[in-house]
C-alpha positions as CSV (number, residue, x, y, z in Angstrom):
1,X,1.2,88.1,-2.4
2,X,-1.9,90.1,-2.3
3,X,-4.9,89.4,-0.4
4,X,-3.0,87.7,2.7
5,X,-5.0,87.8,6.0
6,X,-8.3,88.9,4.3
7,X,-9.9,85.8,5.3
8,X,-9.0,85.9,8.7
9,X,-10.1,89.4,9.1
10,X,-13.1,88.6,7.9
11,X,-13.3,85.9,10.0
12,X,-12.2,88.1,13.0
13,X,-15.5,90.7,11.8
14,X,-18.2,87.6,12.3
15,X,-16.7,86.2,15.6
16,X,-16.6,90.0,16.9
17,X,-20.2,90.7,15.4
18,X,-21.7,87.3,17.2
19,X,-20.0,88.4,21.0
20,X,-21.4,91.4,20.7
21,X,-24.9,89.8,20.4
22,X,-23.6,87.5,22.7
23,X,-23.2,90.3,25.6
24,X,-26.7,92.4,24.8
25,X,-28.0,88.8,26.0
26,X,-25.8,88.0,28.5
27,X,-26.8,92.1,30.1
28,X,-30.4,91.1,29.6
29,X,-30.5,88.1,31.2
30,X,-28.6,89.7,34.1
31,X,-31.2,92.5,34.8
32,X,-34.0,89.9,34.4
33,X,-34.4,87.0,37.5
34,X,-34.9,83.8,36.3
35,X,-32.2,81.0,36.4
36,X,-33.8,79.2,33.6
37,X,-32.8,82.4,31.1
38,X,-29.8,82.7,32.8
39,X,-28.8,79.1,31.9
40,X,-30.3,79.5,28.5
41,X,-27.6,82.3,28.0
42,X,-24.8,79.9,29.3
43,X,-26.0,77.8,26.4
44,X,-25.3,80.7,24.0
45,X,-22.3,81.3,25.9
46,X,-21.0,77.9,25.0
47,X,-22.4,77.7,21.6
48,X,-21.1,81.0,20.8
49,X,-17.0,80.0,21.7
50,X,-17.8,76.5,19.7
51,X,-18.6,78.9,16.5
52,X,-15.8,81.0,16.9
53,X,-13.3,77.7,17.1
54,X,-15.5,76.6,14.2
55,X,-15.1,79.9,12.5
56,X,-11.1,80.4,13.1
57,X,-11.2,77.2,11.4
58,X,-13.0,77.6,8.7
59,X,-11.4,81.1,7.3
60,X,-7.7,79.8,7.7
61,X,-5.6,81.0,4.8
62,X,-2.8,78.7,4.0
63,X,-0.1,79.7,1.4
64,X,-0.3,77.6,-1.1
65,X,3.6,76.2,-2.7
66,X,3.0,76.9,-6.2
67,X,4.4,74.7,-8.9
68,X,7.1,76.7,-11.2
69,X,6.6,74.9,-14.4
70,X,4.7,76.7,-17.0
71,X,2.6,74.2,-18.4
72,X,0.5,73.4,-15.5
73,X,-2.8,74.4,-14.2
74,X,-3.5,74.3,-10.2
75,X,-6.6,74.0,-8.9
76,X,-9.0,77.0,-8.1
77,X,-9.9,75.8,-4.7
78,X,-9.5,73.5,-1.8
79,X,-11.9,70.4,-2.2
80,X,-12.6,67.4,-3.5
81,X,-13.0,66.6,-7.2
82,X,-16.5,65.2,-7.7
83,X,-16.5,65.7,-11.4
84,X,-14.7,66.0,-14.5
85,X,-16.4,66.6,-18.2
86,X,-16.6,68.7,-21.8
87,X,-20.0,71.3,-21.9
88,X,-20.5,74.4,-22.8
89,X,-19.7,77.9,-21.4
90,X,-20.3,80.5,-24.1
91,X,-20.2,83.9,-21.3
92,X,-16.2,83.5,-21.7
93,X,-14.9,80.2,-22.8
94,X,-16.9,81.2,-26.3
95,X,-18.1,77.4,-26.8
96,X,-17.4,74.1,-25.8
97,X,-14.6,72.9,-23.2
98,X,-13.2,71.1,-20.3
99,X,-14.4,71.1,-16.9
100,X,-13.5,70.0,-13.3
101,X,-15.9,70.6,-10.9
102,X,-14.5,71.0,-7.1
103,X,-16.8,70.9,-4.2
104,X,-15.7,72.4,-0.7
105,X,-17.4,71.3,2.2
106,X,-17.5,73.3,5.4
107,X,-13.8,72.2,7.0
108,X,-12.0,73.2,3.9
109,X,-10.2,76.2,3.1
110,X,-12.6,78.5,1.2
111,X,-10.1,81.1,-0.5
112,X,-9.5,81.2,-4.1
113,X,-6.6,81.0,-6.4
114,X,-5.5,81.9,-9.5
115,X,-5.5,78.8,-12.0
116,X,-3.3,80.3,-14.0
117,X,-1.5,83.9,-14.5
118,X,-2.5,86.2,-16.5
119,X,-5.1,89.6,-16.6
120,X,-8.6,89.1,-15.2
121,X,-10.9,89.6,-18.8
122,X,-14.2,88.6,-17.3
123,X,-16.1,88.9,-13.8
124,X,-20.0,88.4,-13.8
125,X,-22.2,88.1,-10.6
126,X,-25.6,85.7,-11.5
127,X,-28.0,85.8,-8.7
128,X,-29.8,82.2,-7.8
129,X,-31.1,79.7,-5.8
130,X,-29.3,77.8,-3.1
131,X,-29.7,74.2,-3.6
132,X,-26.7,72.1,-2.0
133,X,-23.5,71.9,-3.5
134,X,-23.3,68.8,-3.2
135,X,-25.2,68.6,-6.5
136,X,-22.8,68.9,-9.0
137,X,-25.4,70.8,-11.2
138,X,-25.7,73.0,-8.2
139,X,-24.1,75.5,-10.8
140,X,-27.3,75.9,-13.0
141,X,-29.5,76.9,-10.5
142,X,-27.1,78.8,-7.6
143,X,-25.7,82.1,-7.4
144,X,-22.4,81.9,-8.8
145,X,-19.5,84.1,-9.8
146,X,-17.8,83.5,-13.1
147,X,-14.0,85.1,-13.4
148,X,-12.4,84.8,-16.9
149,X,-8.7,84.9,-17.4
150,X,-6.5,86.2,-20.4
151,X,-3.7,84.2,-20.0
152,X,-0.1,85.8,-19.9
153,X,1.5,82.6,-20.4
154,X,0.2,81.0,-23.4
155,X,-0.9,84.1,-25.5
156,X,-4.6,82.9,-26.4
157,X,-5.1,80.8,-23.3
158,X,-9.0,81.2,-21.9
159,X,-9.1,79.9,-18.7
160,X,-12.4,80.5,-16.2
161,X,-13.5,79.7,-12.8
162,X,-17.0,79.7,-11.3
163,X,-17.8,80.0,-7.7
164,X,-21.0,78.4,-7.1
165,X,-23.0,79.6,-3.7
166,X,-24.0,76.4,-1.8
167,X,-26.9,75.5,0.3
168,X,-25.3,77.5,3.8
169,X,-23.2,80.1,1.9
170,X,-24.5,83.1,1.2
171,X,-22.1,85.1,0.2
172,X,-19.1,85.0,-2.5
173,X,-16.3,87.8,-1.9
174,X,-14.4,88.3,-5.3
175,X,-10.8,90.2,-4.4
176,X,-10.3,91.0,-7.8
177,X,-11.5,93.7,-10.8
178,X,-11.5,93.7,-14.5
179,X,-8.0,94.2,-15.8
180,X,-6.4,92.8,-12.7
181,X,-3.3,91.0,-13.4
182,X,-2.5,87.8,-11.2
183,X,0.2,85.5,-10.5
184,X,-0.9,81.7,-10.6
185,X,-1.7,80.9,-7.4
186,X,-2.6,84.8,-6.0
187,X,-5.6,84.2,-4.1
188,X,-8.6,85.6,-5.8
189,X,-11.7,85.1,-3.7
190,X,-13.5,83.9,-0.4
191,X,-16.8,82.0,-0.5
192,X,-17.9,81.7,3.2
193,X,-19.2,78.2,4.0
194,X,-20.0,75.0,2.3
195,X,-19.9,75.7,-1.8
196,X,-18.4,74.6,-5.0
197,X,-16.0,75.8,-7.6
198,X,-15.5,75.2,-11.4
199,X,-12.4,75.4,-13.1
200,X,-13.2,75.5,-17.5
201,X,-10.3,74.6,-19.3
202,X,-9.4,75.0,-23.4
203,X,-10.3,71.2,-25.5
204,X,-6.1,71.0,-25.5
205,X,-5.4,71.0,-22.5
206,X,-4.6,67.7,-20.5
207,X,-6.6,66.8,-17.0
208,X,-4.6,65.4,-14.5
209,X,-7.3,65.0,-11.7
210,X,-9.3,62.1,-10.8
211,X,-12.6,62.3,-9.7
212,X,-12.2,61.3,-5.1
213,X,-9.0,63.7,-5.7
214,X,-8.1,66.3,-2.7
215,X,-6.7,69.3,-3.9
216,X,-5.3,72.6,-2.7
217,X,-5.6,75.8,-4.7
218,X,-2.8,77.1,-6.0
219,X,-0.8,74.2,-5.3
220,X,-2.2,70.9,-6.8
221,X,-1.8,70.8,-10.9
222,X,-5.0,69.7,-12.1
223,X,-4.2,69.8,-16.3
224,X,-1.6,70.3,-18.2
225,X,-0.8,72.4,-21.3
226,X,-0.6,70.7,-24.5
């Protein structure tokens, strides 16, 4: 699949950058006498090791087992479904649609996947705040990226995914651009640290998810086509 390994590279880069900072501090401590300072550096090294273990886990990127049925729409993200409703999405969906909102904690996989096979027809980055992503209305306030797909499975079908930064998340990294053709379940983006992903569906879609469901990006069926 496209973009495989990008999340791992991002995590490795972050680990190496923080390692350089720790080494600089350690060298500085070695040149300065003082047991308290050296103890502080020892604590920083231990914290870096713990951070590295966390980063390796956080930036994991399992390959999804994508359902083969043509009438299914899969989850765009790993996390917990905490909102299912109807809403207005005018930028791409053009009005009333169904929405499933998925909260991603810091222990969830943070790579996002295409919910359908289609062409990327819309990408819109909106700046905003960084309120807690546990709030289901965080998409109204926070920095987010809306990605719209024109289906290649059902003529005229539109599905959109909104990637939302959270209290800790500070970077949304789309891996697709307008015009790209993606397969269902293909990797499309990475959100670094806790966040949220909303999927917008046609009113004709039949929601399969329930509140509290744990879903896997590119794998869990969240809706069926009419």
